[in-house]
C-alpha positions as CSV (number, residue, x, y, z in Angstrom):
1,M,-167.5,-66.0,-18.4
2,A,-168.5,-66.4,-22.0
3,R,-166.5,-63.3,-23.0
4,V,-163.0,-65.0,-21.7
5,R,-164.4,-68.1,-23.2
6,R,-164.1,-65.8,-26.5
7,I,-161.1,-64.0,-26.0
8,I,-159.3,-67.9,-25.2
9,T,-160.6,-69.0,-28.6
10,L,-159.6,-65.9,-30.4
11,Q,-155.6,-66.4,-28.8
12,L,-156.3,-70.1,-29.3
13,A,-157.1,-70.1,-32.9
14,G,-153.9,-68.2,-33.6
15,G,-151.9,-71.0,-31.8
16,V,-153.6,-73.8,-33.8
17,R,-151.6,-73.0,-36.5
18,A,-148.6,-73.4,-35.1
19,I,-149.4,-76.5,-32.8
20,N,-151.5,-78.8,-35.0
21,P,-150.5,-82.0,-33.4
22,L,-151.3,-80.6,-29.9
23,W,-154.3,-79.5,-31.4
24,L,-154.7,-82.8,-33.6
25,E,-154.6,-84.6,-29.8
26,G,-156.6,-82.5,-27.7
27,G,-159.4,-82.2,-30.2
28,V,-160.0,-85.9,-30.5
29,R,-159.7,-86.9,-27.0
30,L,-162.5,-84.0,-25.9
31,P,-165.5,-84.2,-28.3
32,L,-167.2,-86.6,-26.0
33,A,-166.4,-84.7,-22.9
34,G,-167.3,-81.2,-24.7
35,S,-170.1,-82.9,-26.0
36,E,-172.3,-80.1,-24.3
37,F,-170.9,-77.0,-26.3
38,P,-171.1,-76.3,-29.7
39,A,-168.9,-77.2,-32.3
40,G,-166.5,-74.2,-31.6
41,P,-166.3,-74.7,-27.5
42,Q,-165.6,-78.2,-28.4
43,L,-162.2,-76.8,-30.2
44,V,-161.4,-74.7,-27.3
45,V,-161.7,-77.0,-24.5
46,G,-159.3,-79.5,-26.7
47,L,-157.2,-77.2,-27.3
48,S,-156.7,-75.8,-23.8
49,T,-156.4,-79.5,-23.0
50,G,-153.8,-80.1,-25.8
51,F,-151.3,-77.7,-24.5
52,E,-152.2,-78.7,-20.8
53,L,-151.2,-82.6,-21.9
């Protein structure tokens, strides 16, 4: 699972530059829900949520 998350992190990291608004929206809404993870994973969760929204 950790390896998959890391791969997704890299893929989403590349898309962050192209989709800053979604990154901001997802990042703002998910810090509370992703408080269990460090800063890096929080961004990943925020990105995935941003794409879903």
